C-alpha positions as CSV (number, residue, x, y, z in Angstrom):
1,M,0.0,0.0,0.0
2,T,2.9,2.3,0.9
3,E,4.5,1.6,-2.5
4,N,1.3,2.4,-4.4
5,F,0.9,5.6,-2.4
6,F,4.4,6.8,-3.4
7,K,3.8,5.8,-7.0
8,R,0.7,8.0,-7.0
9,I,2.7,10.9,-5.5
10,I,5.4,10.6,-8.1
11,I,2.8,10.4,-11.0
12,S,1.1,13.5,-9.6
13,I,4.3,15.4,-9.4
14,L,5.2,14.5,-13.0
15,L,1.8,15.6,-14.2
16,V,2.1,19.0,-12.5
17,I,5.6,19.4,-14.0
18,G,4.2,18.5,-17.5
19,I,1.3,21.0,-17.2
20,A,3.6,23.7,-16.0
21,S,5.9,23.0,-19.0
22,C,3.0,23.3,-21.4
23,D,2.0,26.6,-19.8
24,N,5.4,28.0,-20.2
25,T,5.7,27.1,-23.8
26,P,3.8,29.6,-25.9
27,E,2.0,28.2,-29.0
28,E,3.7,29.2,-32.2
29,K,1.4,31.7,-33.9
30,V,0.8,31.4,-37.6
31,I,1.5,34.6,-39.5
32,N,-1.3,35.4,-42.0
33,I,-0.2,37.6,-44.9
34,G,-2.7,39.3,-47.2
35,F,-2.2,40.0,-50.9
36,I,-4.0,42.6,-53.0
37,P,-5.6,41.5,-56.3
38,S,-3.6,43.0,-59.1
39,E,-4.0,40.1,-61.5
40,N,-5.9,36.9,-61.9
41,M,-6.1,34.8,-58.7
42,E,-4.3,31.7,-60.1
43,E,-1.3,33.7,-61.2
44,L,-1.2,35.6,-57.9
45,T,-1.4,32.4,-55.8
46,K,1.5,30.9,-57.8
47,N,3.7,34.0,-57.4
48,A,2.9,34.4,-53.7
49,Q,3.9,31.0,-52.5
50,P,7.7,31.3,-52.9
51,L,7.6,34.6,-51.0
52,V,5.5,33.0,-48.2
53,E,8.1,30.3,-47.9
54,M,11.0,32.7,-47.8
55,L,9.3,34.8,-45.1
56,S,8.6,31.6,-43.1
57,K,12.3,30.8,-43.0
58,A,13.2,34.3,-42.1
59,V,10.9,34.6,-39.1
60,G,11.0,31.0,-38.0
61,K,7.2,30.7,-38.0
62,E,4.6,29.3,-40.4
63,V,3.3,31.9,-42.8
64,K,0.0,31.5,-44.6
65,P,-1.2,33.5,-47.6
66,F,-4.6,35.1,-47.7
67,I,-5.8,36.4,-51.1
68,A,-8.9,38.5,-51.0
69,T,-11.1,39.2,-54.0
70,D,-10.8,43.0,-53.4
71,Y,-9.2,45.6,-51.3
72,T,-12.1,45.7,-48.9
73,G,-11.5,42.1,-48.1
74,I,-8.1,42.9,-46.8
75,V,-9.3,45.7,-44.6
76,E,-12.1,43.5,-43.2
77,A,-9.6,40.8,-42.4
78,F,-7.4,43.2,-40.5
79,R,-10.4,44.6,-38.6
80,A,-11.4,41.0,-37.6
81,N,-7.9,40.2,-36.4
82,K,-7.5,37.6,-39.1
83,L,-4.4,39.2,-40.7
84,D,-1.0,40.0,-39.4
85,I,0.6,41.7,-42.4
86,A,-0.5,42.6,-45.9
87,F,0.3,44.4,-49.1
88,L,-2.1,47.4,-49.5
89,S,-2.7,50.1,-52.0
90,P,-2.4,53.7,-50.6
91,S,-6.2,54.1,-50.5
92,A,-6.8,50.7,-48.9
93,Y,-4.1,51.6,-46.3
94,I,-6.0,54.8,-45.4
95,M,-9.1,52.7,-44.8
96,A,-7.2,50.0,-42.9
97,K,-5.6,52.6,-40.7
98,K,-8.9,54.1,-39.9
99,E,-10.8,50.9,-39.3
100,A,-8.1,48.6,-37.8
101,D,-5.2,50.9,-36.8
102,V,-2.7,49.1,-38.9
103,K,0.9,50.3,-39.0
104,V,2.6,51.0,-42.4
105,I,6.3,49.9,-42.3
106,L,7.5,49.8,-45.9
107,K,6.6,51.0,-49.4
108,A,7.5,49.7,-52.8
109,E,10.2,51.1,-55.0
110,R,10.2,50.7,-58.8
111,H,12.9,52.1,-61.0
112,G,14.4,53.9,-58.1
113,N,11.1,55.7,-57.3
114,A,8.8,55.1,-54.3
115,F,5.8,56.6,-56.2
116,F,3.6,55.9,-59.2
117,Y,0.8,57.6,-61.1
118,S,-2.8,57.2,-62.1
119,A,-3.3,57.2,-65.9
120,V,-6.6,57.8,-67.8
121,I,-6.4,55.7,-70.9
122,T,-8.4,55.2,-74.1
123,R,-7.9,53.7,-77.5
124,V,-5.8,55.6,-80.0
125,D,-8.7,55.6,-82.4
126,S,-11.3,56.8,-79.9
127,G,-11.2,60.5,-80.8
128,I,-10.7,61.3,-77.1
129,N,-7.7,63.5,-76.3
130,K,-8.6,65.3,-73.1
131,L,-10.6,64.6,-69.9
132,S,-13.5,66.7,-71.0
133,D,-13.9,64.5,-74.1
134,F,-15.3,61.8,-71.9
135,K,-18.6,63.6,-71.4
136,D,-21.4,61.3,-72.5
137,R,-18.9,58.4,-72.9
138,T,-18.5,55.1,-71.1
139,F,-15.7,54.6,-68.5
140,S,-14.2,51.9,-66.3
141,F,-12.8,52.5,-62.8
142,G,-11.0,49.6,-61.1
143,D,-11.6,48.5,-57.5
144,A,-13.5,51.1,-55.4
145,L,-10.5,51.3,-53.1
146,S,-7.9,51.5,-55.8
147,T,-5.8,54.7,-55.6
148,S,-4.9,54.9,-59.3
149,G,-8.0,53.0,-60.5
150,N,-10.6,55.2,-58.7
151,L,-9.5,57.7,-56.1
152,L,-7.1,59.9,-58.0
153,P,-8.8,59.7,-61.4
154,R,-12.0,61.0,-59.8
155,K,-10.0,63.9,-58.4
156,M,-8.5,64.5,-61.8
157,F,-12.0,64.6,-63.4
158,H,-13.2,66.9,-60.6
159,D,-10.3,69.3,-61.3
160,A,-11.3,69.2,-65.0
161,G,-14.9,70.1,-64.1
162,I,-16.2,66.6,-64.9
163,N,-18.5,64.6,-62.6
164,P,-18.3,60.9,-63.5
165,S,-21.7,60.3,-61.7
166,T,-23.6,62.7,-64.0
167,D,-21.4,63.4,-67.0
168,F,-20.6,59.9,-68.2
169,K,-23.0,57.8,-70.2
170,N,-22.1,54.7,-68.2
171,V,-19.6,53.8,-65.5
172,I,-18.4,50.3,-64.5
173,F,-16.1,49.0,-61.8
174,S,-13.9,46.3,-63.4
175,G,-12.4,45.1,-60.1
176,G,-8.8,45.1,-61.4
177,H,-6.2,46.9,-63.5
178,D,-6.0,44.0,-66.0
179,A,-9.7,44.0,-66.5
180,T,-9.8,47.7,-67.0
181,V,-7.2,47.6,-69.7
182,L,-8.9,44.7,-71.5
183,A,-12.3,46.5,-71.4
184,V,-10.7,49.5,-73.1
185,L,-8.8,47.4,-75.6
186,H,-11.9,45.5,-76.6
187,K,-14.1,48.6,-76.7
188,K,-16.3,47.6,-73.9
189,V,-15.8,51.1,-72.6
190,D,-14.4,54.3,-74.1
191,G,-11.8,54.8,-71.4
192,G,-10.5,53.7,-68.1
193,A,-8.3,54.5,-65.1
194,T,-5.3,52.4,-64.1
195,F,-1.7,52.7,-62.9
196,S,1.5,53.8,-64.6
197,N,5.1,53.9,-63.3
198,D,6.0,56.8,-65.6
199,T,4.3,59.6,-67.5
200,N,5.6,58.8,-71.0
201,G,3.5,55.6,-71.6
202,H,6.4,53.2,-71.5
203,D,5.6,51.4,-68.2
204,G,1.9,51.3,-67.4
205,A,-0.7,48.6,-66.8
206,W,-1.5,48.4,-70.6
207,T,2.2,47.7,-71.4
208,Q,2.4,45.1,-68.6
209,F,-0.9,43.2,-69.3
210,L,-1.1,43.4,-73.0
211,K,1.1,42.2,-75.9
212,P,3.1,44.9,-77.6
213,E,0.8,45.0,-80.6
214,E,-2.2,45.4,-78.3
215,A,-0.5,48.0,-76.1
216,S,0.2,50.1,-79.1
217,Q,-3.6,50.6,-79.5
218,I,-3.8,52.2,-76.1
219,K,-2.8,55.8,-75.1
220,A,-2.8,57.7,-71.9
221,I,-4.4,61.2,-72.2
222,A,-3.8,62.3,-68.6
223,Y,-1.6,61.5,-65.5
224,S,-2.1,62.3,-61.9
225,E,0.3,63.8,-59.5
226,P,2.9,61.3,-58.0
227,I,1.2,58.8,-55.7
228,P,3.1,57.3,-52.7
229,A,3.7,53.7,-53.6
230,D,1.8,50.6,-52.5
231,N,2.9,49.4,-49.1
232,I,3.3,46.7,-46.5
233,C,1.3,47.1,-43.3
234,I,1.3,45.1,-40.0
235,S,-1.4,44.5,-37.4
236,K,-1.5,46.7,-34.4
237,N,-1.2,43.5,-32.3
238,M,2.0,42.3,-33.8
239,D,4.9,42.0,-31.4
240,K,8.0,44.1,-32.1
241,T,10.4,41.2,-32.5
242,T,8.3,39.6,-35.3
243,A,7.6,42.9,-36.9
244,K,11.3,43.6,-37.1
245,K,12.1,40.2,-38.6
246,L,9.5,40.7,-41.3
247,E,10.6,44.2,-42.1
248,D,14.2,43.0,-42.3
249,A,13.2,40.1,-44.5
250,F,11.4,42.3,-47.0
251,L,14.3,44.8,-47.1
252,E,16.7,42.0,-47.8
253,M,14.6,40.8,-50.7
254,G,15.5,43.9,-52.6
255,K,19.2,43.2,-52.2
256,T,19.5,39.6,-53.5
257,A,18.8,38.2,-57.0
258,K,16.4,35.5,-55.6
259,G,14.5,38.1,-53.5
260,K,14.3,40.6,-56.4
261,K,12.8,37.9,-58.6
262,L,10.1,37.0,-56.0
263,I,8.9,40.6,-55.6
264,Q,9.2,41.3,-59.3
265,D,7.1,38.3,-60.2
266,L,4.6,39.2,-57.5
267,Y,4.0,43.0,-58.0
268,R,6.9,44.1,-60.3
269,I,8.6,45.6,-57.2
270,D,12.4,46.3,-57.3
271,A,12.9,46.9,-53.6
272,F,11.3,48.3,-50.4
273,V,12.0,51.4,-48.4
274,P,10.8,52.6,-45.0
275,A,7.4,54.2,-44.9
276,T,5.4,56.3,-42.4
277,D,1.8,57.3,-42.1
278,K,2.7,60.9,-43.0
279,D,3.7,59.7,-46.5
280,Y,0.0,59.0,-47.2
281,E,-1.5,62.2,-45.9
282,P,-2.2,63.5,-49.4
283,I,-4.2,60.3,-50.2
284,R,-6.2,60.7,-47.0
285,D,-7.0,64.3,-47.9
286,A,-8.2,63.2,-51.4
287,F,-11.0,60.9,-50.2
288,P,-13.6,63.6,-49.4
289,F,-12.4,65.7,-52.3
290,A,-13.0,62.8,-54.7
291,G,-16.4,62.2,-53.1
292,I,-15.5,58.8,-51.6
293,D,-17.0,57.9,-48.2
294,L,-14.7,55.5,-46.3
295,K,-17.5,54.0,-44.2
296,K,-19.8,53.6,-47.1
297,E,-17.2,51.7,-49.2
298,L,-16.4,49.4,-46.3
299,S,-20.0,48.6,-45.7
300,K,-20.4,47.3,-49.3
301,G,-18.2,44.3,-48.5
302,H,-16.9,42.1,-51.4
303,K,-18.0,42.8,-55.0
């Protein structure tokens, strides 16, 4: 009986030690990273996976991709604490900051510039040569939260005395830059708004998504002011150690051949540079000027 008593004591002690050990070992948290939809889902998924694997090695934790159907989906995921880090457009960042208090840490650099432009495009045979020519014409914006595909071009039209809601014959939202370009090319609409990395027509969405012979049928008739580049944001709940590891990993990608290929394949990014909330103040100021209500856009959910 004495022997059984001591056995029970020893087993109890071992169980307590085991429980204590479990309590002192924090569960490894999976890092969920969100991607913005700039091309078809299948292509984006394929290009995202190698980057996810590189990040996982860099931080020593499992990293899982989350690909939303639109910018609002990324914002909603941040707000629901389902995302830890994500690629965001400038406009989507403004909304995510307002709704989920995310922190911007890096912005993209292309051709040595950490900015890009919105371009209003049309076919070369459309007879449209200036913004006012779009009166009583059809037009395609991109995603409702696209900076170059909706926010800035609305401001451009406003400055030109054009109200897209009343002056256009018809307006559609294509959902993406590639879809906008194709709609213009195939005459589904008379014009559209998309991104460009320069103001001479050599590096825009139409040159990236179309074959050279197709791109030659498209022209840009107006460009916006420089827009601070798309960025990488982290959740307000992310610990400083993990945040630093992720930031360093992205910065390192722009310094190695392997890393450069990953971010080039993903979003045609050359490198990353530090970013702050102040960089995006002009975009924040443009929302009401362009007639876009942050709360209203978020309440629409996914398209």
